[in-house]
C-alpha positions in Angstrom: 117.0 30.1 91.4 114.6 30.3 88.5 112.7 33.1 86.8 109.3 31.5 87.1 106.2 33.8 87.4 105.5 35.2 90.8 102.2 36.3 92.3 102.8 39.6 94.1 100.5 42.2 95.8 99.4 45.3 93.9 101.6 47.5 96.1 105.0 47.3 97.7 104.0 49.0 100.9 104.2 45.8 102.9 107.2 43.5 103.0 107.2 40.6 100.4 109.4 38.6 102.7 109.8 38.1 106.4 112.2 40.9 107.3 113.1 39.2 110.6 115.1 36.7 108.6 117.4 39.0 106.8 121.0 39.2 108.1 123.9 41.5 107.1 127.0 39.3 106.7 130.2 41.3 107.3 133.2 39.6 105.8 136.9 40.2 105.3 138.1 43.6 104.2 134.8 45.3 104.6 132.6 43.1 102.4 129.0 43.2 103.4 126.3 41.1 101.9 122.7 40.2 102.8 121.5 36.7 103.5 118.0 35.4 104.0 117.6 32.7 106.6 115.2 30.0 105.4 114.0 28.6 108.7 112.8 29.8 112.1 115.5 27.7 113.7 118.2 29.5 111.8 116.7 32.9 112.7 116.6 32.0 116.4 120.2 30.8 116.4 121.4 33.9 114.6 119.5 36.9 116.2 119.2 40.2 114.3 121.6 42.9 115.4 120.8 46.6 115.7 122.8 47.1 112.5 120.5 44.6 110.7 117.3 46.2 112.1 118.3 49.8 111.3 119.1 49.2 107.6 116.0 47.1 107.2 113.9 49.9 108.6 112.8 47.8 111.6 112.5 49.3 115.1 115.9 49.2 116.9 114.3 49.6 120.3 117.4 51.5 121.5 116.7 53.6 124.6 115.9 57.3 124.6 118.9 59.4 125.6 119.0 62.4 128.0 118.0 65.5 126.2 121.0 67.4 125.0 121.6 70.7 126.7 124.1 72.0 124.2 125.5 71.1 120.8 128.3 68.9 122.2 125.8 66.7 124.1 123.7 66.4 120.9 126.8 65.3 119.1 127.6 62.7 121.8 124.0 61.4 121.6 124.4 61.1 117.9 127.6 59.1 118.2 126.1 57.0 121.0 123.5 55.8 118.5 125.8 55.6 115.5 128.3 53.4 117.3 125.5 50.8 117.3 125.8 50.7 113.5 129.5 50.0 113.4 130.3 46.5 112.2 132.6 44.2 114.2 135.5 44.8 111.8 135.4 48.6 112.4 133.6 50.0 109.4 130.1 51.4 109.1 128.1 49.5 106.5 125.5 51.4 104.5 123.4 51.7 101.5 124.9 53.3 98.4 121.9 53.3 96.0 119.8 55.7 94.1 120.4 55.4 90.4 117.4 53.6 88.9 119.2 52.2 85.9 121.4 49.9 87.9 118.9 47.2 89.0 117.8 46.5 85.4 121.4 45.9 84.5 121.7 43.4 87.4 118.5 41.6 86.3 119.1 41.6 82.5 122.8 40.7 82.9 122.0 37.8 85.2 119.1 36.6 83.1 121.0 36.3 79.9 123.9 34.7 81.7 121.7 32.0 83.2 122.4 33.2 86.7 119.3 33.2 88.9 118.4 34.8 92.2 116.9 33.4 95.4 113.1 33.8 95.4 113.3 36.2 98.4 115.8 38.4 96.5 113.5 38.5 93.5 110.5 39.4 95.6 112.3 42.2 97.3 113.7 43.6 94.0 110.2 43.6 92.7 109.0 45.4 95.8 111.8 48.0 95.5 110.7 48.7 91.9 107.1 49.0 93.0 108.0 51.5 95.7 110.3 53.5 93.5 107.8 53.9 90.7 106.4 57.4 90.3 103.0 57.3 92.1 101.5 59.7 89.6 102.3 58.1 86.2 104.0 54.8 87.1 107.3 55.5 85.5 110.8 55.4 87.0 113.5 58.1 87.3 113.5 61.5 88.9 110.7 62.5 86.5 109.8 59.2 84.8 112.4 59.0 82.1 112.2 56.7 79.2 115.6 55.3 80.1 114.4 54.4 83.6 110.9 53.3 82.7 111.7 51.0 79.8 114.5 49.2 81.7 112.7 48.8 85.0 109.6 47.6 83.2 111.7 44.9 81.6 113.3 44.1 84.9 109.9 43.5 86.5 108.9 41.2 83.8 112.1 39.1 84.0 111.7 38.9 87.8 108.3 37.3 87.3 105.7 40.0 87.4 102.8 39.4 85.0 102.3 41.9 82.1 98.8 42.6 83.4 99.8 43.4 86.9 98.6 47.0 87.7 102.2 48.3 88.1 103.2 46.9 84.7 100.0 48.2 83.0 100.6 51.7 84.4 104.3 51.7 83.5 103.5 50.6 79.9 101.1 53.6 79.7 103.7 56.2 80.5 106.3 54.4 78.4 104.2 54.5 75.3 103.1 58.1 76.1 106.8 59.1 76.3 107.3 57.6 72.9 108.7 54.1 73.2 106.8 53.4 70.0 109.4 55.7 68.4 112.2 53.8 70.1 113.3 56.8 72.0 115.3 55.1 74.8 118.8 56.4 75.4 122.0 54.7 74.3 122.6 52.7 77.5 118.9 51.6 77.4 119.2 50.5 73.8 122.3 48.5 74.6 120.7 46.5 77.5 117.5 45.9 75.4 119.7 44.6 72.5 121.5 42.3 74.9 118.1 40.9 75.9 117.1 40.6 72.2 114.2 43.0 72.4 116.0 45.7 70.4 118.1 45.2 67.3 121.8 46.1 67.2 121.2 47.9 63.9 119.3 50.5 66.0 122.4 51.5 68.0 125.1 53.9 67.0 128.3 51.8 66.6 130.4 50.7 69.6 133.5 49.4 67.7 136.0 47.3 69.5 138.6 48.2 66.9 139.3 51.4 68.9 141.3 49.2 71.3 143.7 48.3 68.4 144.7 51.9 67.7 148.1 53.1 68.9 148.0 54.3 72.5 149.3 57.6 71.4 146.1 58.4 69.4 144.3 61.3 71.3 141.0 59.5 71.3 142.3 56.0 72.2 139.9 54.6 75.0 142.7 54.5 77.6 142.6 58.3 77.6 138.9 58.4 78.5 137.5 58.7 82.0 138.0 55.4 83.8 134.3 54.6 84.3 133.7 55.2 80.6 136.5 53.1 79.3 135.9 50.3 81.8 132.3 50.1 80.5 133.4 50.5 76.9 135.5 47.3 77.0 132.6 44.9 77.6 130.2 47.1 75.6 132.5 47.0 72.5 133.1 43.3 72.9 129.4 42.5 73.1 128.6 44.8 70.3 131.4 43.4 68.2 130.0 39.9 68.5 126.4 41.1 68.4 125.5 39.2 71.5 121.8 38.3 71.8 119.9 36.3 74.4 118.1 33.2 73.0 114.5 33.8 72.0 111.9 32.5 74.5 108.3 33.2 75.3 109.2 36.1 77.6 111.4 37.8 75.0 108.7 37.4 72.3 106.2 38.9 74.6 108.4 41.8 75.5 108.7 42.6 71.8 105.0 43.1 71.8 104.7 44.9 75.1 107.4 47.5 74.5 106.4 48.6 71.0 103.1 49.5 69.4 104.4 48.5 66.0 105.2 45.0 64.8 108.7 44.3 65.9 109.7 42.6 62.6 108.6 45.6 60.5 110.8 48.2 62.2 113.6 49.7 60.3 116.1 49.9 63.1 118.8 52.1 61.7 116.5 55.1 61.5 116.1 55.1 65.3 119.8 55.2 66.3 119.5 58.8 67.4 116.0 58.9 68.8 116.0 59.9 72.4 113.1 61.1 74.6 113.3 64.9 75.1 112.8 64.4 78.8 115.9 62.1 79.0 118.2 64.2 76.9 120.8 66.2 78.8 123.9 66.0 76.5 122.8 66.2 72.9 125.0 64.8 70.2 127.7 67.1 68.8 128.0 67.4 65.0 131.4 65.7 65.1 129.9 62.7 67.0 127.1 62.4 64.5 129.5 62.5 61.6 131.7 59.9 63.3 128.7 57.6 63.7 127.9 57.9 60.0 131.5 56.8 59.1 131.5 54.0 61.7 128.1 52.8 60.5 129.5 52.5 57.0 132.5 50.5 58.4 130.1 48.3 60.4 128.5 47.2 57.1 131.8 45.9 55.8 133.9 45.0 58.8 137.0 42.8 58.1 136.5 39.6 60.0 140.1 39.1 61.0 140.3 42.7 62.3 137.0 42.4 64.2 138.1 39.2 65.7 141.4 40.7 66.9 139.5 43.7 68.3 137.1 41.5 70.2 140.0 39.5 71.6 141.7 42.6 72.8 138.5 43.9 74.4 137.9 40.6 76.0 141.5 40.5 77.3 140.9 43.8 79.1 137.7 42.5 80.6 139.6 39.6 82.1 142.3 41.9 83.4 139.7 44.1 85.1 138.0 41.2 86.8 141.3 39.9 88.1 142.6 43.3 89.2 139.5 43.8 91.3 138.6 40.4 92.6 135.7 40.3 90.3 134.2 43.4 92.0 135.1 45.6 88.9 135.0 49.4 89.1 131.3 49.6 89.2 127.9 47.9 88.7 127.5 48.6 85.0 130.8 47.1 84.0 130.3 44.3 86.6 127.2 43.0 84.8 128.5 43.5 81.3 131.8 41.7 82.2 129.7 38.8 83.5 127.8 38.5 80.2 131.0 38.5 78.2 132.8 36.0 80.5 129.9 33.6 80.5 129.6 33.8 76.7 133.2 32.8 76.3 133.9 30.5 79.2 130.5 29.1 80.1 128.5 28.6 83.3 130.9 26.0 84.7 133.8 28.4 84.7 135.7 30.0 87.5 134.7 33.4 86.1 131.0 32.5 86.4 131.4 31.3 90.0 133.4 34.4 91.2 131.1 36.8 89.4 128.1 35.2 91.1 129.8 35.4 94.5 130.7 39.0 94.2 127.4 40.0 92.7 126.0 39.8 96.2 128.2 42.7 97.2 126.1 45.0 95.0 122.7 43.8 96.3 121.5 45.8 99.3 118.1 45.5 101.0 116.5 48.4 102.8 113.1 49.3 104.0 111.7 49.6 100.5 113.2 46.4 99.1 116.4 45.2 97.4 118.4 47.5 95.1 121.7 47.4 93.3 124.3 49.8 94.7 126.6 52.2 92.9 129.7 50.2 94.0 130.3 47.4 96.5 129.8 50.1 99.1 131.2 53.4 100.4 133.1 51.9 103.3 136.2 54.0 103.3 134.3 57.2 102.6 132.1 56.7 105.6 134.8 55.6 108.0 137.0 58.6 107.0 134.4 61.2 107.8 133.0 59.9 111.1 136.5 59.2 112.6 137.6 62.7 111.8 134.4 64.1 113.3 134.9 62.2 116.6 138.5 63.4 116.9 137.9 67.0 115.8 135.0 67.5 118.1 136.8 66.1 121.2 134.3 63.3 121.6 137.3 61.0 121.4 138.3 62.1 124.9 135.4 60.3 126.3 136.4 56.7 127.3 133.2 55.2 125.9 134.1 56.4 122.4 137.6 55.1 122.2 137.1 51.5 121.5 135.1 52.3 118.3 137.9 54.5 117.1 140.4 51.8 117.7 138.3 49.4 115.6 138.0 52.0 112.9 141.8 52.3 112.8 142.1 48.6 112.6 139.9 48.7 109.5 141.7 51.6 108.0 145.0 49.8 108.3 143.6 46.7 106.5 141.9 48.9 103.8 145.0 50.6 102.5 146.2 49.3 99.2 149.7 48.0 99.5 150.6 47.2 95.9 149.9 48.3 92.4 147.3 46.2 90.5 148.1 42.7 89.4 147.9 43.9 85.8 149.2 47.4 86.2 150.5 48.8 82.9 148.7 46.3 80.6 145.3 47.4 81.9 146.1 51.1 81.7 145.8 51.6 85.5 147.2 54.3 87.6 149.4 53.4 90.6 147.6 52.2 93.7 150.4 51.5 96.1 149.6 53.5 99.3 146.1 54.6 98.2 142.8 54.1 99.8 139.8 53.4 97.6 136.2 54.5 97.9 135.0 51.2 99.2 137.4 48.3 99.9 141.0 47.2 99.3 139.8 44.4 97.1 138.0 46.7 94.7 141.4 48.3 94.4 141.1 51.6 92.7 143.0 54.7 93.8 140.7 57.7 94.4 142.3 61.0 95.2 139.9 62.3 97.8 139.4 58.9 99.4 143.2 58.6 99.8 143.2 62.0 101.4 140.4 61.3 103.8 141.8 57.9 104.6 145.2 59.4 105.4 143.7 62.2 107.5 141.6 59.7 109.5 144.6 57.5 110.1 146.8 60.4 111.2 144.1 61.7 113.5 143.6 58.4 115.3 147.2 57.5 115.5 147.9 60.8 117.3 145.7 59.6 120.2 147.5 58.3 123.3 145.5 55.0 123.3 146.0 54.2 119.6 148.8 52.1 118.3 150.7 53.1 115.2 149.2 50.4 113.0 150.0 52.2 109.8 153.8 52.8 109.8 155.4 55.9 108.5 156.6 54.3 105.3 153.0 53.5 104.4 151.8 57.0 105.2 154.5 58.2 102.8 153.3 55.8 100.2 149.9 57.5 100.5 151.5 60.9 100.0 153.4 59.6 97.0 150.3 58.4 95.2 148.5 61.7 95.9 151.4 63.8 94.6 151.3 61.7 91.4 147.7 62.7 90.8 148.0 66.5 90.4 147.1 67.9 87.0 148.9 70.8 85.3 146.3 73.4 86.4 147.0 72.5 90.1 143.7 70.6 90.6 143.0 66.9 91.3 140.7 64.6 89.4 139.1 61.5 90.8 140.9 58.3 89.9 143.9 59.4 87.9 145.4 62.4 86.0 143.6 63.8 83.0 144.8 61.8 80.0 142.7 63.0 77.1 142.1 66.4 75.4 139.0 68.4 76.4 137.5 68.1 72.9 136.9 64.4 73.6 133.7 65.5 75.4 132.3 66.2 71.9 132.2 62.4 71.5 130.0 61.9 74.6 127.6 59.2 73.5 125.6 58.8 76.7 122.9 61.4 76.1 121.7 61.3 79.7 125.0 62.2 81.5 127.6 64.9 81.1 131.4 65.1 81.6 132.0 61.4 81.1 134.7 61.3 78.4 137.7 62.4 80.3 138.8 63.0 83.9 138.1 66.5 85.2 139.6 68.4 88.2 137.2 68.8 91.1 137.3 71.2 94.0 136.3 68.3 96.4 139.1 66.1 95.3 141.6 68.9 95.3 140.7 70.0 98.8 140.8 66.6 100.3 144.3 66.2 99.0 145.3 69.7 100.3 144.1 69.0 103.8 145.7 65.6 103.9 149.0 66.9 102.8 148.8 69.8 105.2 148.2 67.5 108.2 150.9 65.1 107.0 153.4 67.9 106.7 152.8 69.0 110.2 153.7 65.5 111.5 156.4 64.5 109.1 158.1 67.7 107.9 161.1 65.9 106.6 159.4 63.9 103.8 159.1 65.5 100.4 158.5 68.9 102.0 159.3 70.9 98.8 157.0 68.7 96.7 154.2 69.0 99.2 154.6 72.8 99.5 154.6 73.2 95.7 151.6 70.9 95.3 149.5 72.8 98.0 150.5 76.1 96.5 149.4 75.1 93.0 146.2 73.5 94.3 145.2 76.7 96.1 145.7 78.6 92.9 143.4 76.1 91.2 140.8 76.6 94.0 140.7 80.3 93.4 140.2 79.8 89.7 137.5 77.3 90.3 135.5 79.6 92.6 132.2 80.8 91.1 131.7 84.5 90.7 129.0 84.3 93.4 131.7 83.0 95.8 131.0 79.3 96.1 132.4 76.1 94.5 130.4 73.7 92.4 130.2 70.1 93.8 130.3 67.2 91.4 129.9 64.4 93.9 127.6 65.9 96.4 124.7 68.4 96.3 126.1 70.8 95.6 127.5 74.3 96.4 127.2 73.7 100.1 129.1 70.4 99.7 132.1 71.6 97.7 132.3 75.0 99.5 132.8 73.2 102.8 135.8 71.4 101.5 137.2 74.5 99.8 137.0 76.7 102.9 138.6 74.0 105.0 141.6 73.9 102.6 141.9 77.7 102.4 141.8 77.9 106.2 144.9 75.7 106.4 146.9 78.1 104.3 145.7 81.1 106.4 142.8 82.3 104.2 139.8 83.0 106.4 136.8 85.5 106.4 139.0 88.3 107.7 142.1 87.6 105.6 140.8 86.4 102.3 138.4 88.0 99.8 137.6 84.6 98.4 136.6 83.2 101.8 134.6 86.2 102.7 132.7 86.1 99.5 131.9 82.4 100.0 130.6 83.0 103.5 128.5 86.0 102.5 126.9 84.0 99.7 126.1 81.1 102.0 124.6 83.3 104.6 122.4 84.9 101.9 121.0 81.5 101.2 120.2 80.6 104.8 116.5 80.1 105.4 114.3 81.5 108.1 114.3 78.2 109.9 118.1 78.3 110.2 118.9 75.7 107.5 119.9 75.4 103.9 118.4 73.4 101.1 119.7 72.8 97.5 117.9 70.7 95.0 119.8 68.1 92.9 118.8 70.3 90.0 121.5 72.6 91.1 124.0 70.1 89.7 122.1 69.9 86.4 121.7 73.6 86.0 125.0 74.6 87.7 123.2 77.4 89.6 121.6 77.4 93.0 118.1 75.8 92.9 116.2 75.7 96.2 115.0 72.4 97.5 111.4 72.3 98.6 112.5 71.4 102.1 115.4 72.5 104.3 118.1 69.7 104.3 119.9 68.9 107.5 123.0 67.5 105.9 123.4 70.5 103.7 122.8 72.7 106.7 125.8 71.0 108.4 128.0 71.6 105.3 127.1 75.3 105.2 127.6 75.8 108.9 131.0 74.0 108.8 132.0 76.2 105.9 131.4 79.2 108.0 133.4 77.8 110.9 136.3 76.7 108.7 136.5 80.3 107.4 136.3 81.6 111.0 133.1 83.5 110.2 133.0 86.1 113.1 129.2 86.2 113.6 127.4 83.6 115.7 123.8 84.0 114.5 123.9 81.9 111.3 125.7 79.1 113.1 123.4 79.2 116.1 120.4 79.0 113.9 121.9 76.0 112.1 122.6 74.3 115.4 119.1 74.8 116.6 117.7 73.2 113.4 119.9 70.2 113.6 119.3 69.7 117.3 115.5 70.0 116.8 115.6 67.3 114.2 117.5 64.8 116.3 115.3 61.9 117.5 115.2 60.8 121.2 117.5 57.9 120.6 120.2 60.2 119.2 119.6 59.4 115.5 118.4 61.7 112.7 115.7 60.8 110.1 116.6 60.3 106.5 116.0 63.3 104.3 116.6 63.9 100.6 119.3 62.2 98.6 122.8 63.6 99.3 125.1 62.7 96.4 125.3 63.2 92.6 127.6 62.3 89.7 127.8 63.2 86.0 125.5 66.2 86.6 122.2 64.3 86.4 122.4 61.1 88.5 121.6 61.3 92.2 123.1 58.8 94.6 122.6 58.1 98.3 125.0 58.6 101.2 122.7 57.8 104.1 125.6 57.7 106.6 126.1 61.4 106.0 123.1 62.1 108.3 125.2 60.8 111.2 128.8 61.9 110.4 128.1 65.5 109.4 125.6 66.5 112.2 127.9 64.9 114.8 130.8 66.8 113.2 129.1 70.1 112.9 127.5 70.1 116.3 130.7 69.3 118.1 132.6 71.9 116.2 129.9 74.5 116.7 130.0 73.9 120.5 133.6 74.9 120.7 133.4 77.6 118.0 130.5 79.4 119.7 132.4 79.2 123.0 135.4 80.8 121.3 133.3 83.6 119.9 131.8 84.1 123.3 135.2 84.4 124.9 136.1 87.2 122.5 132.9 89.1 123.0 132.1 91.8 125.5 129.7 90.8 128.2 127.1 93.4 129.1 125.5 93.8 132.5 122.8 91.2 131.8 125.3 88.5 130.8 124.3 88.7 127.1 127.1 88.8 124.5 127.6 91.9 122.4 129.9 92.4 119.5 130.5 89.9 116.7 129.3 87.0 118.7 125.8 88.3 118.3 125.8 88.6 114.6 122.7 90.6 113.8 120.3 89.5 116.5 121.5 86.1 117.8 123.3 85.6 121.1 124.8 82.9 123.3 124.9 82.8 127.0 128.1 82.7 128.9 128.1 78.9 129.0 128.0 78.7 125.2 124.5 77.4 125.4 122.0 78.7 122.9 119.5 81.1 124.4 115.9 80.3 123.4 116.7 76.6 122.9 114.7 74.3 125.1 117.5 71.8 125.6 116.3 69.2 123.1 
């Protein structure tokens, strides 16, 4: 597991390892990790599964299915394929990658901690970075940012790529063109480079650990920040407080020459604290933040050693609590690697912390057809299980005997994934209650997420309603889920992601990230709010005796929030998916459950009309990720199938009375279905903090299956309400403007793909 130099091809187009020897290992609680088999004998004794082959981009050789004659048959074909990707424990594994600043953290954090990789892992990480480089200029990021390019260049060099390799030469060119010679990498980039000892700590704005010693009641105490920010701040402040640096070696000395065009030792680092490449800058510093940095920089020059030591001890204590609360998964990959560096610095490479961090590091390393990446968490297990199970039930596919076993296995997984207790270190680590919740990924990771709890509860209720399904999750535990959701509502009626909003809005003026927005405090989100509304509504139908007044009041206040959050155009802005189509689907589902539909609600009507105005001639919808950055509709260059499903489902939830837009959407999704029932991967689906796109590749199964199955029943319902003329064509609202369906609910003009 060394970092010795490697000889690699000029391009990452071909595999750098034998892909027939990779296996996905599914462990307890939904853990999934990749293992490379060293010998042909091992590979023969452990054959690849369809699941392995699919995610590796290898041919699955699954048979072609009969061409679908209607949307329901297309949905069934989709599920026939997707069942093959279900793991033996009941969940659907999948990639959760996209952000290009994650893999460098994995590499740098491992390198400075003395934690190596298997050679096959190094090779495929290199290949991934080769494949994700911008083909035009050689940088990394959506548009070759300094942040992405500098860090990924360093990662390649650590992994063993020679400085004169064509990929490195090209990357250095764009890096210097963007102004690395002026030290214009963003704050997080500066931090990782300082850890590696190729940037000096004096060139960073202060990250004082002393903030942890302030009284908890102080409005800007870190425990009032957004949970991702404060969880990263603990190790950042510790490492900054001790001014951690990797030991100098030949590679580090070489990188100091490669990164900068000026002599490293002649640079006056403090003058570059605020230098950021214009292309990277999304959230400029506020005046109050700049003033605070001047004050803190003055303090940094005369810190009191006993105070600094106490502050570092406090930060380190919080690092340990986080590791122990999450089974060393931590909340996310950035804190994961920073925690590793801190723990190894204090406890060494023979420690339990080192061993467990190394073991759980595998949970973040995912290999796909382009190589090996670092994922945004240890997976999206609950999120993906929740959607597909609801889809199968709502569409009626569950009535088919061949689909019932997979739903039973999904329920088994859901039961095991529910968090049954509060964290080990509950109050002392500033955590919100978790008893009864479902997290985004696994029970072990152990964080309450409002919408994940909602989707987990809905999925469980749906499956346990079925005659063949046992009541694996008892009523008391369902009530626990309700309790934790009710505890998460904010004064305005909306729901945030992990906990209630703790800090004042003005804290956003202290945002240090430069490349991300809305990171300092929790915010209320339409998607989170609507998942809770729908879950509580379904729970109330089945258990009307439990906290009925609290649930009624919560739903009422949440609906008020939804109306206030609606954009003037009529849609809702998504913060976790792209973008208006995503959030509007959730919002209209919630409004429908309280009786607000196209014909009864001005809000629902306005939303539908706006969505229909954005439908393309081919029947689909397409939003760019830039919609999230600019907070206004930006068309994608290509129609997006998943977004088309979200838009069509929005219309159906709102009981849109015209068939044509839905029929056109159905045609597009059916036409894009492959003969084996799957759909091809299109553009990235998710987003966070306005600027960072992240992948949900399982969406291309769950939402087309869901939309097509719903559309089949919905179009039949519209048909039954329409007047049939003498030719058997449908008049009235079922036609829309020029579309029609035949009396069997089949789409006229569709060739039965």
